[in-house]
C-alpha positions, 0 to 999 in steps of 0.5 A: 838791589831793590827795583821800585814799581814807582817811576825812579831814575834811581836803583837803591842799594842796602849797605849790604848789596852794596858792599857785594859791589867791592868786589876784589878791590884792595883797601890800603888805607890803614887806621893812621891814616883814616884819621887826618881824612875825617872831619871835626865831628867824625868817627868814622871806621875802616869798615866804612870805606871798605863798605861805602868807599871801596865799591865807589871807588870801583865805579867810578874807575869804570866811568873814568876808563869809559871817559878815556876811551871817548876822549880817544875817540874823539880825538881820533875823528878829529884828528888831533892830540888834545891835552889831557882832560881831567876828569872831575867828580863833585860833591854836593850836600848840606853844611856838617853832613860830612862832603869834606871827609867823603871827599878826602877818603875818595882823594887818597883812595883814587890816588893809588888804585887801580894805579898811581893817580894825580888827584886834587881837591878843591873846595868851592868856599874859595869861589865866595866873594869876600867877606868885605863884598858880602858886608857890602851888599848885606849878604853876611846872612846868606854867606853861602847861598847862591848868591853869595858865591862869584859863579862867573870865577867858578865857571872860568876856572873848571873851563880852564880845567876841561880845557887841558890848561897847563896851570889853573889857579884856584882861591884860597879861603880861611874857616879861621877869618871866615875870608878868602886869602889875599894873594894866595892861591893853590895851583891846579896842574892837570890832574888826572882827578879833580874833585870838586867839593861844595854846597852849590856843585849842583845848583842851577841857582844864582847863574845870572850870567850866561846859562852854563851851570858848575855841574855842566863840568861835572863828569861824575855827582855825589850827594851826601844825604841826612835828614835835616834833624840829624844835620842840625843835630851834628851841626849844633856839635860841631859849633860846641866842639869849635867853641873849645878849639878853632873859636878860641883862637884870637885871629878867628872871627868867631872868636866872641863866640869862644866866651858864651855858656855851653847853653848860650852857644847851643841856642846860637848854633840852632838859631844859626841853623834855622835862620841861615843853613837850614833855611839854605838847605831847603830853599838851595841844596836839599832840590839839587839832590836829585840831579847827583849821578849817586846819593849816600844817605847816611843815618844817625851814627854818620854811616851810609844806609842807603845808597842811589845810583843813577840809572 
């Protein structure tokens, strides 16, 4: 653990220092279990799970225990027995950084240790405005920016979750059609833990209706970080892979990209990064990093090199 002379709200850990904090947390995942959890462009090993995610699971379990104790104290003070309130974990970070993989690994680990739990996973993609509205408002080039989300709807969803409502519906987003799936929902039924993953989990901008933020409902927040030069490289690699797979689907919104040569596809992906994803990172996502409770910084091989934990 590194104690800096600079004034900072974080404790810093190397991989080795963080791995020591795993203690006796068992690894219940196998290589076969891990494979479906990985992103399209990632090849994380069980060693990465043991080194980074098992100590994190141990930490989160301590926080959950403390949260349950606080709920018990509040119920005793009020003289009531309130419904179960899910513990919400927020995972933020740039496009292509591997947020979804981190979320799925945590979901798997927290579901089975130290005991069986109901852990649901929701992405904020479902709370994007429908494609038609983005086109009408000339916001297609701002998709993923704060203005492209129905933030009020997302906040209502989280408020219902935190109120202990028995069933709450979340919209479904299709990466194939690049749009909200009409009349289809994921039903959240009082999980023990809800993992909320998305670009905008820690953002405070684009919420003009009131001063309630998405992060107000998050009990523990994680920011997955990497240098922009790496993020751009990973995005381009993912784009090229999609060109040979998802983009070739006749139902894909991006099917026209499947016909590009590799050189054209690389140039297109680089342009999308510079004009949309990179811009969004610099203007809206990166400024939220220091608001997180935990920052996982990745290196060139997608492995986490540095962990920063809020004191």
